[in-house]
N, C-alpha and C positions, 0 to 999 in steps of 0.2 A: 591846457596847462602849459604845454611847450611853447605855444604861440605867445602866451602872456610873458613867459620868461625871456623869449627872444626879443620881444618888444622892450622889455625892461633893460636888457643888455644893450640894445641899440640906443636907448635913451641915455644910459650911463656912458656909453662911448661918445655920444654927442656932447655930453657935459665935460668930457675930458679934452675935447678938441681945442678949446681956447688955451689950454696949457701948452699945447704943441706950439702955438704961435709965440708964446712968451719965451720959449727956449731957443728961438732962432738965433744962431750965432753964439750961443752960450753953452757952457758945460753944465752949470747949475742955474737955477732961477736967479741967484744972486751974482752970476757971472762965473768966475773961475773958482770961487769958493762957495761953500754952503751958506745960504742965507735963511732968513726967517721963513720965507715961503717954502723952501725946500723942507724945512723941519715940520712945518704945519701940514704939508701934504705928503710927507714921507711914508705914511701908512700905505699909500697907493703903491709905492715901489715894493713894499714888502708883502702886503696882503693880496694884491691882484694876482701875482704868479701862483700863490697858494690856492686862491679861488679858481683860477684857470685850471689848475691840475685837478682840483676837487670836482668841478662842474663840467670839465671837458669843453670849455669855451675859451675864447680869446678876448680879454678885456682891453688890453693895451696892444693893439695890433701893430707889429713892426712895419707893415706895409703902409698903413694909413696914418700911423703916428710914430714915425721913425725917431724923431727927436725925443718924445716922451718915453719911448721904449728904451732908448740909449740912456736917458736920464735915470730910469729905474735901475738899470744895470750898474751905472756909475755910482748912484747914491747908496745902494746896498753893498757896494764893495769898498766904501770908505771905512777904514779901520774903526774909527770911533762909532760909526753907525752899526757896524757888524757886532761890536761888543755889546751894544744896548738892545739888540733884537733878540727875541726869544728863539730858541732852537726850532728850526722848521720841523724837525721830526716829532716835536711835541705839539707844535701848533696845528699841524695837519689833522691829527686825530681829534683834537679839541674842536676845530671848526667843522669836522665831519659830523660829530655828535650834535653840535648846535644846528647844523643844517637838517639833520634827520628829525630833530625835535620840531623845528619850524615846519618842515614838510608834513609831518604827521598832525600837527595842530592845525595847519591850514586846510588839510583834507577833512577835518571834522567840522569846519565851518562852511564847506562847499555845499 
């Protein structure tokens, strides 16, 4: 099971690599201001750190994806974005329950 999860994590990280290239020389994907792509993938900036804490893994590695990691920090600190995000203290327990349900249902199919 752990091997499968690590393989999935590596695949997810590989999928994020092209985003790193798009950020070269820019604060946001749209340049110095938030653009459409920032909004579309903004969930990455908010949910990845929560999943990292929940699962004990690193999705957006600051060493291999420093631009994307910096973008995540920058994006979630924009006041307008902060206002629209659910409180992390409520989101974490919610995601934990969902994960536990998924894990228990996947073990019944093994």
